[in-house]
N, C-alpha and C positions, 0 to 999 in steps of 0.2 A: 644625094642620098639623105642629107639632113632635112631638106625641104619635104621630101616624101614622108619621112618620119614625123615631121611636125604636122603635115596635113592629116595623116592617120591619127595622130594624137588629138588634133582638133576635132576630127569626126567622133572619136571615142568620148571626149569631153562633152561634145554636143549631145550625143545620145544619152550619156549618163546624167548630164545636167538637166535634161528635160524630164527625167524621171525623179531625180533627187529634189528638184525645186518645189515639189508639192509638199514637202515635209514642213510642218509648223510646230512651234513650241508655245504652249499656253502659259503665260505668267499672269496669274490672277484672271482677269477677264480680257486680257490683251493677247491676241495671237500674233506671234512673231514668225515671219517666214524664214526660219533658220536655214532651210535647205537652199533657198534661192540666194541668201547672203553668202553662205559657205561656198556654193558653186561659183558665184561671181568673183569672189576673192581668189579662189583657186584658178579660175580661167585667166584673170589678169596676171597673176603671178607666173603661170605657165607661159603666157604670151611673152612676158618680159624675159623669162628664162630662155625661150626660143630665140628671141632677138639676140640675147647674149651668146647663145650657143652657136648661132649661125654667123654672128659677127656683124649683122646689119639689121635694119628694121624689117627686112624681108622675112626673117624668121617669125616675127610677131604677125606679120600680114598673112603668111602661109598658114599658121595655126588658126588665125581668125577666119580665114576662108573655110577651113574644115569645120570649125565650130558653127559658123553661120549656115553652111550647107546642111549639117546634121540637124540643127535646131529648126530650120525651115521645113525640112522633111518631116520632123516630128510634129510640126504644126499643120501639116496638110492632111486631108482625108485620104484614107486608104480605100481600097476597093470595097471593103466591108462597111465603110463609113466611120471607122474609128479615128479618134484624135487623141494624141498624147498631150499636146499643148492646145487647150481649147481657147475660146475667146474671152475668158474671164479676166478680171483685173490683175491678179497675181501672175498668170502666165504672160500676159502682154507686158506687164511691168518688168518681168524677168527678161523678156526678149528685147525690149527697148533699152533697159539699163545695161544689159550685156553688150548690145551693139555700141552704145555710147562709151562704155568703159573700154571695150576692145579697140575702138577707134582712137581713144586717148592713149592706150598702151602702144598702139602701132605708131603714133605720131611722136611719142616721147623719144628724144635722142638717146643714143647710147652714151654712157659715161666713159671718159677716157681712162685708159688703164693706169696712168700715173699722173696725178695732179701736181706733183712737186718736182719739176725738173731741177736737178742740182747744178748743171753746167752754167746756165745763165746767171744764177745767183752767185756762183763763184767768180764768174767773169766780171759781174757788177762790183763785187767786193774788191777785186783786184784793181779795177779801174778807179775806185774811190781812193784806194791807198796810194795810187800814183799821182792823183791830182793834189793831194794834201801836202 
């Protein structure tokens, strides 16, 4: 059930991200692709949250498959010849950066739940007291 929810969430993020990535902010004479940056940050965070939610990297992979499917669909021509993601620099940069970031998010291992086990430290402290 979680995998299906992550796949649908990936599809939604892919469709929404393809539309939002066109938003730019002008700072002086420099145009910053704020929509692409915001979308890519959100996609990576949701992929990592999906891995945590599912308890394995499969959660991030499932989300990424949905995102890639939706993004590629938005980049292909429809019957009327329309494109959402055209072949410009910004859309292709968004697609390539998203693919690289999601593959990194899928490959990053899950963090253990508890980094400080108390029992081995207590056993070590007890062993040192006996040797002295």
